[in-house]
C-alpha positions, 0 to 999 in steps of 0.5 A: 787348733785342728788338723789341716789337710791339702787335697790334690784335685788332679790325682785325689790324694790328700796330704796332712799339712798341719796336725797340732800336738796336745802341747800346741793345743794347751798353749792356745790363747784362752778366750775371755768374754764378758758375762752375758748378764753383764752385757749391754743391749747392743753387744754382739752376743746379746744382740744376736742371741736369737739369730745364733740360737736359730743357727745352732738349731739348724732352723735357717728360716727362723734365723733369717726372720730374726736377722730381719727384725734386728736390721729393721730396728736399726733402720728405724732407729737411724730414720728417727735420728735423721728426722730429729737431727740427732747426731750418732756418736760412737763410743769406740770408733771415729769416722775418716771422711777422707777415706770413708772408713771407721777407725778404732779410737784407741788403736796403738800401732807402736811396736811391741817393746819386750823390755817394757810391755807386759800384756795387753788387756781390754777394759770398757772397750778400750785396749790398754797395754800394761808397762813396766816403765823401768826405764823411765823410773830409772832415768827419773830416779837417776836425775833426782840423785844427780839434782840432790847431789848438785843441791848439796854441792851448791850449798857447800860452795855457798857456805865456803864463800860465806866463810871467806867473806866473814869477819875473820882475822886476815891471817885465817882468810887464806886458810879458809879459802884454801880449805874450800876446794869445791868449784863454785860453778856446777851448772852442768854435770855429766855422768862422769862429773859424779866421779869427780864429786866422789859419788861414782855410784849414785845410789844402791837403787839405781844400780839394782834397777840397772842390773834388773834391766840387764837381766831382762835384756839378756833374757830377751836376747836369749828368746830372740836367738831361740826364735831364729833357731826355730825359724831356721 
């Protein structure tokens, strides 16, 4: 969030490359850190506190000494583990023997979903994504509505067949059968089948969430267009 200049070595000219406005500075990301008194012994700010203090005071000799003390402690700890056969098990990283590299255990490399993802945050060293789950909730709710309609539909067909096989006089049997216009086989239902069954709109909640999703999608498209205009 500071000024950046380009220095031309040939002629000694200096050109302003980037000068953030006060608005840009206000929009910078806020830094969130764990309180010093709540940090464990191996967290960087606490572990390197004496080295950092010496650097801030401009005492390079003291900073070098403190750094040597830390590194020597780590070497001794590694030596003791090796001699006792204790395996070092990192909490947040795993070792890839093929590439001989360390990787964060909980890395999430999927693309950001603006319709479902709200924010990313860290808890106990684990990065997590807060999600809306609107699409999942809607599809599950819709499936529940359809299943409920199918259950009622099957029950109606079953009652109809029971009436047809009851001990009613034969002159009423034809009337009973003709009054049951519900088809007996309802194993597979598509969205269009809902119209046939007389429930074009599954429920008010489905319609409400569908409209909400449309509004979010429209807002995202507007933002994407604005970004494209800015790039141009």
